[in-house]
N, C-alpha and C positions, 0 to 999 in steps of 0.2 A: 624147019617145017613144023615140028611139034609145037614150038613156041607160038608160031603164027596161027596154027590151028586152035591152040588154047585161047589166044587173043580173040579170034573170031567167035569162038564158042561163048566166051564171057560177054562179048558185045551183043551177041544174039540174045543171051539170057537177060541182059540189062534192058534191051529194047522190049523184050516180052514182058518184063516186070513193069516197065513204064506203061505199056499198052494195057496191061491188066489193071493197074491202078487207076488209069483214066476211065476204063470201062466201069469199074466199081463205083467211081465217083459219079459218073453220068447216071448209072442205074439208081444210085441213092437219091439223086436230085430229081429224077423223072417222076411224074405222077404215077401212082399205082394203077395198073390195068390188068385185067385177066388175060391169060395167055390164049384162051380159046372161048368160044361162045358158051355162056353159062357157067364159067369158072367163078367161084365165089371170091369176093373181096371181104375185108373185115372193116368194121367201123366201131370204135370204142367210144362210149359215152359215159360221162360222170355227172351226177346231180348232187349238189352240196349246199345246204343252208349254212352259211359261214358265220352267223351270229355277229354281223358287222355293225353292231351298235357302237356309240361312243364308249370308250373304255370305262367311264364312270357308271354306265348302265350295264355294260357287258360283264363287268367285274373282273376283267383281265386286261391284257395288252394286245388288242387286235392288230395294230401296226407291226408288232413283232412276229405274230403268228401268220399273217397273210403271206409274206414271201415264202414261208415254209410250206404252206398248203398249196400255193401256186406252183412251187417246184415239184411237189408230188403229183399235182394235176397235169403236169406237162406231158405225161406219157399218153394221155387220152386225146383222141381226135377232136372231140367236142366236149366242152365243159359248161354245165349249167349251174350258175351260182344264184342263190337267193340271199336276201338280207345283206347285200353289198351296199350298205347305206352310207356310212360315215368315212369309209376308207378307200374310196374309189381311186384317189391319186396313187395309193400304194399298189393297187391292182394294175393300174396303167403302167407303172414303172417296173413292176416285178413279174408281170405276166410273161409266159414263154410262148404263147400262141400269137401268130401274126395278125389275126382278125379278132375284133371285139365289137359286140353289139350290146347296148345297154338301155334299160328303161322299160316302162309299160304305158307311156302316154300320160298326159296331164288330165287331172280332174278338178281338184280344188287347190286353192292357194294356202289353206290353213294348216294342212298336216305338218307335223314336226319332221317326219321322214317321208319325203316324196317318193312315190313308187313302192314297189315290192323289193327294191334292191336287186332287180333282175339283171344279170349279165350273162352273155353267151360268148365264150372263147372258142376259137376253132382254127385248125390249120387247113380247112376246106374252103373253097371259093364260094361266094354267095351266088345263087342262081336267080335271085330277084331281090327287090328291096324288102327290108324287114317290116313286120307289122307289129306295132306297139299299141296296146289298148288297156284302159282301166276297166274295172268291173262296174263302177258307178253304184256300188252297194257295199255296205259294211255294217258291223254291229259293235258298239262300245267305244266311247271316247275315253273316259277316265275309269272304266271298269270293263269286265268281260274281255280281258286280254288287250284292251286299248287299241283295238283293230283300226279304228277310224283315224288314229294319228298317222297311219300309213295310207297308202293309196294303192290297194292291191289290184293286180291285173295280170296280163300275159304278154309274152314276147314270142314272135315266130320268125324264124329265119329259114328260107329254103336254101339248101346246100347242094352243090353239084357233086356228083359221084362220077367215077370213071365210066366211060362208055356212053355218056350223054344222059344218064338217069339223074334224078334229084330226089332228095328226101326233105320233108317238112319237119323241122325240129321246133317244138313248142316248150316254153319254160314258163312256169307259173308259181304263185304262192297264194294260197287261200287263207281266209280268216281263221284265227285260232279260237280256242275256247270251247267249253262243253255245254253251255246253256242253250236253251231253245232258240234264242235270237242268233247265236253263233251258227247253230245248225241251219237255220233258215237262210242266213247270209251265204253260207257255203253252198247250199242247194241252188240259190240264185246265181252264184258265181259259176258253178259247174254248168248250169244251163246256158249261160252266156259264152263260156269257153267251148262247149259242145257246138253251139250254133256257129261260132267262128270257125271251128275246124271243119264243120260241114260245108261252110261257105267257101273257105280258102283252100281246103285240102281235099276236095271231092276227088275220088279216084286216085289219090296220091299215097305213097308210103308215108307213114307218120311215126315220129318218136315224140312222146310227150312226157316231160319230167318235171320234178319240182317238189316243193313242200306242200302237199295237199291238205295237211292238217286233218286228215281222215284216219282215225285209229283203226287199223286192220282188225283189232280184237274187240272193237265196239260195234254191236249189231247195227245201230243206226248209221254210224259212219260207213260201215261196210256196205250197207244197202245203197247209200248215195254213190259210192264208188262203183258198185256193180251196175247200177242204173246208167251211170255215165259211160262206163266201158261198153255195156251192151248197146247203147245208142250209137256208138261210133265204131263198134267192132274192134276194140282195143284189147290186147292181151297184156298181162303183167310180165315184163321182162325181168325186173329186179325190184326188190324192196328190202327193208331192214329184216335180217334173219330173226327168227323167233329166239328170244332170250339174249340177243346180242346187244340190245339197247333198251333204255327205259320206256321208249315209245316207238311205234312203227307208223310213221307219218309220211315218209319219203318214198316216191315211186318213180320208176321208169316204165312207161306203157308204150306199146308199139302196135303198128298195123302194116302188114305188107301190101303191096299192090303189084299190078302187072309189070310195071317198069322196074321195080326193085323188090325182090322177094326176100324180106327180112326174116332171119332165123337167129335165135339166141344161141351163141356158142358157149358163153361163160357169163355169169352174173352173180351179184351179191354185194356184200359190204367190203369196202376197201379198208382193211385193218391197219394199214401203215400211215393213216392220217393222224399221227400223234407227234408230239414234240420230243425234245431230247430226253426228257424225263418220263416219257411214256404217257404224258397227259394228252387228252383229246384236243384237237385243233378247233373244235366247235362244240356247241351243245347239241348238234345233230350228227348222225353218221354220214360218211361219204358212201353213196350207192352208185354202182357201175353196172354196165352191161356191154359185152362185146358181141356185135351182130355180124353174122355172115350175110353179105349182100349179093344175092345171085340175080342175074338179069340176062335178058336176051339182047343180042346186038341189034335186032331189028325193032326193039322197043326204045324209041328215042327218049321218052321221059322228059323231053325238053319243056321247061316251064313256060307257061304263058304269062306275060308280064301284066 
């Protein structure tokens, strides 16, 4: 009797263990959803200028560092890359996210580097077709940071959140340089980006990130950024911390809406984006923000196509 009882007990424990393992696996694969109305979700976002020029221009070995930086980026729900110019096949094979959107639309045939090298990686589902557009303005061909050799612009992807809400994620790269012509080009680009956000994301939650080439510590650049933010009601979620890098050009901006109330839980510079010897994986820092996404179950947030 005792042996039979022990056998039954062990069988019951084994069945319970299997049931628990299956439950854990199902929970891990299921989409995240709040347990009750208004419970927050989290959404982690990274923006990173990857210095993806050909190696002879970049001065290092981008194909060797790209898999490393993509491995480190794998923990974020959404990854915004800029200057993914010459090493896109490496990104395509080494990425850890299931979805990829790339580009910012065509403008000219002449530029050496088409586009801003914009790429969006995500594990979230798309809620609409992406929008890719050039700025149609630049300053400097063989001077003033050679901006016109590229084709600067923006990428927008609407991403589905649990509960039927969605968030519009924008990725951009503006002209570089400190001259008056560079400043005028950035002003025109920001105006076109703001108009696009007003048109496409009216009433929607927004996250806008990228290399804005606007120095936080330069009064003229700061004024352009503040004007852009004020026009759209955007707050700064993350930027390069003071003293952490030689320049502060990279930003994550955000705006909540009725369907998804975004709030910043954690933000700053991701210090682990370094190689085996501690060397930076790009000439820009990696900037991140973790958002809490609160919403009401009666706010559908369903995107119009």
